[in-house]
C-alpha positions as CSV (number, residue, x, y, z in Angstrom):
1,M,150.1,171.8,82.0
2,I,151.5,169.0,79.8
3,E,153.6,167.7,82.7
4,I,150.6,167.5,85.0
5,F,148.6,165.7,82.3
6,S,151.5,163.3,81.6
7,E,151.7,162.5,85.3
8,K,148.0,161.8,85.5
9,V,148.1,159.6,82.5
10,N,151.1,157.6,83.9
11,D,149.4,157.3,87.3
12,P,148.0,153.8,87.6
13,Q,145.5,154.7,90.3
14,F,144.2,157.6,88.2
15,M,143.8,155.5,85.1
16,F,142.1,152.7,87.1
17,S,139.6,155.3,88.4
18,I,139.0,156.5,84.8
19,L,138.4,152.9,83.6
20,V,136.0,152.2,86.6
21,A,134.1,155.4,85.7
22,I,133.8,154.4,82.1
23,A,132.6,150.9,83.0
24,A,130.0,152.4,85.3
25,I,128.8,154.8,82.6
26,A,128.7,151.9,80.1
27,T,126.7,149.8,82.5
28,V,124.1,152.6,83.1
29,L,123.8,153.2,79.4
30,T,123.4,149.5,78.7
31,V,120.5,149.3,81.2
32,T,118.8,152.5,80.3
33,M,119.1,152.6,76.5
34,P,116.5,149.8,75.8
35,L,114.1,151.8,78.0
36,L,114.7,155.0,76.0
37,E,114.2,153.4,72.6
38,G,111.2,154.5,70.7
39,D,109.1,152.8,68.1
40,T,111.9,151.4,66.0
41,L,109.5,149.5,63.7
42,G,107.4,152.6,63.1
43,K,110.5,154.7,62.3
44,R,111.9,152.1,59.9
45,M,108.5,151.6,58.2
46,N,108.1,155.4,57.8
47,A,111.6,155.5,56.2
48,V,110.6,152.7,53.8
49,S,107.4,154.6,52.9
50,V,109.4,157.7,52.1
51,E,111.8,155.5,50.0
52,R,108.8,154.0,48.2
53,D,107.4,157.4,47.3
54,R,110.8,158.4,46.0
55,I,111.0,155.3,43.8
56,R,107.5,156.0,42.4
57,T,108.4,159.6,41.7
58,R,111.7,158.6,40.1
59,E,110.2,155.9,37.9
60,R,107.5,158.3,36.7
61,E,110.2,160.8,35.7
62,K,112.1,158.0,34.0
63,M,109.1,157.0,32.0
64,A,108.7,160.6,31.0
65,S,112.3,161.1,30.0
66,K,112.6,157.5,28.6
67,Q,115.5,156.5,31.0
68,A,115.7,152.8,31.6
69,K,118.4,152.4,34.1
70,P,117.0,152.0,37.7
71,N,118.7,153.8,40.5
72,L,117.6,153.6,44.1
73,R,120.0,156.3,45.5
74,Q,118.9,159.4,47.2
75,D,120.6,162.8,47.0
76,S,123.2,163.6,49.6
77,T,123.9,166.9,51.2
78,A,125.8,169.5,49.2
79,T,128.7,169.6,51.7
80,M,129.3,165.8,51.6
81,K,129.0,165.8,47.9
82,R,131.6,168.5,47.5
83,I,134.0,166.7,49.8
84,V,133.5,163.3,48.1
85,D,133.9,164.8,44.6
86,G,136.7,167.1,45.6
87,F,138.9,164.4,47.1
88,N,137.7,161.7,44.6
89,L,136.8,159.4,47.5
90,S,134.7,157.2,45.4
91,G,137.7,156.3,43.3
92,W,140.2,155.3,46.0
93,L,138.1,154.6,49.1
94,G,134.8,153.4,47.7
95,T,134.5,149.8,46.4
96,E,131.6,147.7,45.2
97,Q,132.1,145.5,48.3
98,A,131.7,148.5,50.5
99,K,128.5,149.6,48.7
100,L,127.1,146.1,49.1
101,Q,127.9,146.1,52.8
102,L,126.2,149.4,53.2
103,S,123.0,148.0,51.7
104,Q,123.3,144.9,53.8
105,A,123.7,147.0,57.0
106,G,120.5,148.9,56.2
107,Y,122.1,152.1,55.0
108,R,120.7,153.1,51.6
109,G,121.2,156.0,49.4
110,K,124.0,158.4,48.3
111,K,124.1,160.1,51.6
112,A,125.0,156.9,53.5
113,E,127.7,156.1,50.9
114,D,129.2,159.6,51.2
115,T,129.2,159.4,55.0
116,F,131.0,156.1,54.9
117,L,133.6,157.5,52.5
118,I,134.2,160.6,54.7
119,G,134.5,158.3,57.7
120,R,137.2,156.3,56.0
121,L,139.0,159.5,55.2
122,V,138.7,161.2,58.5
123,M,139.2,158.3,61.0
124,P,142.8,157.4,59.9
125,I,143.9,161.1,60.2
126,I,142.3,161.6,63.6
127,L,143.8,158.4,65.1
128,F,147.2,159.1,63.5
129,V,147.3,162.6,65.0
130,I,146.2,161.4,68.4
131,T,148.7,158.6,68.4
132,L,151.5,161.0,67.4
133,L,150.7,163.4,70.2
134,Y,150.6,160.5,72.7
135,V,153.8,158.8,71.7
136,F,155.9,161.9,71.2
137,V,154.5,164.2,73.9
138,I,152.8,162.2,76.7
139,S,154.3,158.7,76.7
140,P,157.4,157.9,78.6
141,P,160.7,158.4,76.7
142,E,161.8,154.7,76.7
143,Y,160.1,154.0,73.4
144,S,162.3,154.2,70.3
145,T,161.5,156.5,67.4
146,M,160.8,153.5,65.1
147,M,158.4,152.1,67.6
148,R,156.6,155.4,67.9
149,I,156.3,155.7,64.1
150,G,155.1,152.1,63.9
151,M,152.4,152.7,66.5
152,S,151.2,155.8,64.6
153,V,151.1,154.0,61.3
154,F,149.2,151.1,62.9
155,A,146.7,153.6,64.4
156,A,146.1,155.0,60.9
157,Y,145.5,151.5,59.5
158,L,143.1,150.8,62.3
159,G,141.3,154.0,61.5
160,I,140.7,152.7,57.9
161,K,139.4,149.4,59.3
162,I,137.1,150.9,62.0
163,P,134.2,151.8,59.5
164,E,134.5,148.4,57.9
165,L,134.3,146.7,61.3
166,F,131.3,148.8,62.2
167,L,129.5,147.7,59.0
168,K,130.4,144.0,59.6
169,N,129.0,144.2,63.1
170,K,125.8,145.9,61.9
171,I,125.4,143.3,59.1
172,T,125.9,140.4,61.5
173,K,123.2,141.7,63.9
174,R,120.8,142.3,61.0
175,Q,121.4,138.9,59.4
176,F,121.0,137.2,62.8
177,S,117.6,138.9,63.3
178,M,116.5,138.0,59.8
179,R,117.8,134.5,59.8
180,R,115.9,133.8,63.1
181,S,112.6,135.1,61.8
182,F,112.7,134.1,58.1
183,P,111.2,130.6,58.5
184,D,108.2,132.2,60.2
185,A,108.0,134.8,57.4
186,L,108.0,132.0,54.8
187,D,105.1,130.2,56.6
188,L,103.1,133.4,56.6
189,L,104.0,134.0,52.9
190,L,102.9,130.5,52.0
191,I,99.6,131.1,53.8
192,C,99.1,134.4,52.0
193,V,99.9,132.9,48.6
194,E,97.7,129.9,49.0
195,S,94.8,132.1,50.1
196,G,94.9,133.8,46.7
197,M,96.9,136.9,47.4
198,S,99.4,138.3,44.8
199,I,103.0,138.2,45.7
200,E,103.1,142.0,46.3
201,H,100.2,141.9,48.7
202,A,101.7,138.8,50.4
203,F,105.0,140.6,50.9
204,R,103.2,143.6,52.3
205,K,101.1,141.6,54.7
206,V,104.0,139.5,55.9
207,S,106.1,142.6,56.5
208,V,103.4,144.0,58.8
209,E,103.0,140.7,60.7
210,I,106.7,139.9,61.1
211,G,107.7,143.3,62.3
212,S,107.3,142.4,65.9
213,Q,109.9,139.7,65.5
214,S,112.4,141.3,63.1
215,V,112.4,144.9,62.2
216,P,115.1,144.5,59.5
217,L,113.2,141.7,57.8
218,A,110.0,143.7,57.8
219,E,111.9,146.6,56.3
220,E,113.5,144.5,53.5
221,L,110.1,143.0,52.7
222,Q,108.5,146.5,52.5
223,M,111.4,147.6,50.2
224,T,110.9,144.6,48.0
225,T,107.2,145.4,47.8
226,A,108.0,149.0,46.6
227,E,110.5,147.7,44.0
228,L,108.0,145.2,42.7
229,S,105.4,147.9,42.3
230,Y,107.6,150.5,40.5
231,L,110.6,148.8,38.9
232,P,110.2,147.7,35.2
233,D,111.7,144.3,35.8
234,R,110.4,142.2,38.7
235,R,113.5,140.0,38.6
236,T,115.6,142.9,39.6
237,A,113.5,143.5,42.7
238,Y,113.9,139.8,43.7
239,E,117.7,139.9,43.1
240,N,118.0,143.1,45.1
241,F,116.2,141.5,48.0
242,G,118.7,138.6,48.0
243,L,121.7,141.0,47.8
244,R,120.4,143.3,50.6
245,T,119.9,140.4,53.0
246,G,123.0,138.3,52.1
247,L,121.3,135.1,53.5
248,E,121.4,131.8,51.7
249,S,117.8,131.0,52.6
250,V,116.7,134.3,51.1
251,R,118.6,133.5,47.9
252,Q,116.8,130.2,47.7
253,I,113.4,131.9,47.9
254,V,114.5,134.5,45.4
255,T,115.4,131.7,42.9
256,V,112.0,130.1,43.5
257,L,110.2,133.4,42.9
258,I,112.2,134.1,39.7
259,Q,111.5,130.6,38.3
260,A,107.8,131.0,39.1
261,E,107.7,134.3,37.3
262,R,109.6,132.9,34.2
263,Y,108.1,129.4,33.9
264,G,104.8,129.7,35.7
265,T,105.6,126.9,38.2
266,P,103.3,126.5,41.2
267,L,104.5,128.9,43.8
268,G,102.8,127.3,46.8
269,T,104.5,124.0,46.5
270,A,107.9,125.5,46.1
271,L,107.4,127.8,49.1
272,R,106.3,124.9,51.2
273,V,109.5,123.0,50.4
274,V,111.7,126.0,51.0
275,S,109.9,126.8,54.3
276,Q,110.4,123.3,55.5
277,E,114.1,123.5,54.7
278,S,114.4,126.8,56.5
279,R,112.8,125.4,59.6
280,D,115.1,122.3,59.5
281,N,118.1,124.5,59.2
282,R,117.0,126.6,62.1
283,L,116.5,123.5,64.2
284,M,120.0,122.2,63.1
285,E,121.6,125.4,64.2
286,A,119.9,125.2,67.6
287,E,121.1,121.6,68.0
288,K,124.6,122.6,66.9
289,K,124.7,125.4,69.6
290,A,123.4,123.0,72.2
291,A,126.1,120.4,71.3
292,A,128.8,123.0,71.5
293,L,127.9,124.0,75.1
294,P,129.7,121.2,77.0
295,P,133.2,122.0,75.6
296,K,132.6,125.7,76.1
297,L,131.6,125.2,79.8
298,T,134.6,123.0,80.6
299,V,137.1,125.8,81.2
300,P,134.7,128.0,83.2
301,M,133.8,125.0,85.4
302,I,137.5,124.2,86.0
303,I,138.4,127.8,86.8
304,F,135.3,129.0,88.8
305,F,133.4,125.9,90.0
306,L,136.0,123.4,91.1
307,P,138.0,125.8,93.5
308,V,134.7,126.8,95.2
309,L,133.7,123.1,95.4
310,F,137.1,122.1,96.9
311,A,136.8,125.0,99.4
312,V,133.3,124.0,100.5
313,I,134.4,120.3,100.9
314,L,137.8,120.8,102.5
315,T,137.2,123.8,104.8
316,P,135.2,121.9,107.4
317,A,137.8,119.2,107.5
318,I,140.6,121.7,107.9
319,I,138.8,123.5,110.7
320,Q,138.1,120.2,112.5
321,I,141.8,119.1,112.2
322,N,142.9,122.5,113.6
323,L,140.5,122.2,116.5
324,Q,141.7,118.7,117.4
325,N,145.4,119.6,117.1
326,P,145.7,123.1,118.6
């Protein structure tokens, strides 16, 4: 059985067929997944509503027991908790940077943290065992022992980095969505504030309106609204908003809101200035991308366009020469 499997793995035609099948399946999934997606905004808003209820319940319990330290974490399952506590994963796998990345990726609560820690524990072991089986059982014998051990160690290191790469990719997508829609959200926030709304009602109204453009931004605004309503210190809610998004423009508006709370400065004027700066930055990014297109298109034009152009121009001349000189 192992010999047959080894022959199949080493057969280029078989491996090519497998890769073609994987590519076909990936293409079908890429086309059909957007059609199968449900109401993402509604699901995320429902999750935020549940989180808001938990914050309210927790703060009431803290007021009753006179506990002052805020904590926005939710309880994890008993199995995950036993694994994390038994192996002390929080001590040697969990870092403050990883916790911050989890919040920026949209994963909140103790359950998400435990899942990330278990993933960092399990992925290196799985990849290490699979690589060992491949290099010592299936692969051709021309590899040296040190090379096989090195490949296994590299696979284990890659298993540690895969959860971090997943988080970074998720953070990049969320930040791109929020950065693109944040100037519009600031304009809406400015309109709400100048119309006489409080900052909590303005955040809630903007989160509803901006949800069609950016679900992550709407979720973060709803979460900030919940924290403003139930946390004892409003500055903590603003700072958490800046940390969860990780955007410089959001940090600017957080600073403006904190100063307005502390010194009583006019909020409308500051929001108008920050909104204009955000729109200018978005325009500058678009101009920068447009200016970077010609260098990026140079190599594809040389590789793909010029040979076809030469073929179109030279082929009639070559055919005519061959006809004149048989």
